[in-house]
N, C-alpha and C positions, 0 to 999 in steps of 0.2 A: 505493500498498500505507499504510494507516495501522496506528500502533501506540501504544500506551497504554505509558508506564513509569511505574514510582510511586517507584525511585530513581536515584541518579547510576549506580550498578553496573549497572542495566538497561541505561540509556542508552549505557554505555560497552558491555559484551555486544551489545547491536545493533550498534553501530557495527563491534567486532573480526568478527561474523560476516558483516555485508554487504561487509569488506575481504576477507575468504578468498573470497566468491563474486567481487566485482569481477575480484581477480586471477586466479580459475580461469577467464573467460572474457573476457578484456581483451585479449589477447595480438595480437591480429591489428589494432590500432589505428593509421590513419592521423594522426592527432593526440593530442595529450595527454587522460588522462583528467580533465576537470573535475566538481566537485562543488560546487554552491551550495548554502549553507546559510544560511537566512534564518528571522528571529524576534527578536523581542524582545531584551532586556536581561534576562539571567538565564532565559533559555528552554530553557539545553542544548548550544549551539552549540559552544563551544571542551568541552564533557565529551565529547560525541559524536566531536570530532577527537581527542581523546586515546584513546578507545577505538579509532579507528580505525587511527592510526599504531601503537599497542602491536598492535592484529591483526595487521599487517607484521611484526611483530619487532622494533620498535623498542623499546629501552628506555630512551629517557632519557624524561624526564615532560617535558611539553610546556604550553607557555603561551601563550596568543592573545598574539602579535604584533602587539598595539594601536597601541604607540610605534613601532615597526618597519616596521609595515605587512605586510610579508614577511619568512618565513625559510624557508630553502634546506635540508632535509636529503637527503644523502647516504644515497639506500636499498643502493645497492651493498656498502656497508659493512656491511650488517646482513644476518642470513640471513633473508630472507622467507620467512615461513612462515605457516600458523595452527596452531591446536592438533594438529589430526591431522594434515599433511603439508607436505611441505616444494615453493617453489612455484619453479615457473622462470617468470620473468616478464622482459619488455623494461622493465619501470618502472627507473629509475635514480636519478630525483629525485621527493625530494616538495614542492611550495611549497604551504606554508600562509599565507594571505594574510589578514588582519584588514581590512576597507575601512570601521570605524565611522569613521574622521577623515577619510574621503576627502569631498573636495567631488563630486565626477562622475568618469565614466572617464578621463579626461584627466591625471588623476595617477596613474592604472594602465600608460596608453599610456607613459607617461614614463618606466616601469620596466619596459621591454621585454617586458609581459605577452604582446603577439601571438606574440613569438617561442617563449614559452615556452609558448602555447596551441598551436602549431604543430609541437611537437615531441613524438613520441609515445613517447619514455621519462619522460616526466613525468605524475605526477598532481598537479593542483591541487584543493586545499579551500580556498573562498573563505569566511569567514564575512560576513556584513553585504552580502552578493552584489546585493541588489536594488540597493543604490546604483551597480552598476556592470554591468547589467543588458543594456544597448544593446552590450555587445562582449564578452558570452559565447557560447560556440559552441554552436550551436543543438542538439547532441549533450550536453549541461551535461545532468548529473542534479541535480535540484532536489529538496532536500529542507528541509521547513520545519518549525520546530519552535513548539509552540504552549505555554505556559504555563497549567496551569489552575490549580494552588494549590501549598504549600511544594514538595512532593513528586512532583507528577504532571506529565509532560508528553505532549503528542502530537503525534508524528512524522510526519509523512506526504512518502513517498518518490514520486518521479515519474522512472521513467525513461524 
């Protein structure tokens, strides 16, 4: 699915909708829900993550964890809901990773990423996922961002 957005707010709105849709049909997973975000610097990955997390009902403002590499958010502390309905979900944690500074997959393996991927209570959003593509689960949802101009972005989602 390809989407063209003309503002950051539109990118966030698309992400909110996607969050609600994913939560509504992802309750029978045997592993974490992993979403790989790829695209050049400034293409909209972090903006998308902010919208996705807001779509889960999380109120805190999210920054990319470039220097931390990984941030964990406890979803069970938030009322998971979309605009139209509350959600019953198995997801308890959201991990937001920024792999920009990583050299290779080993850096993530050292952070116990395989255990995180194995837990069906986790949602994992990975910015700069191309740097760790060798260890991504085969069920990973892939979202590619393309910078068109100052305002426009092309978002390509592959389920």
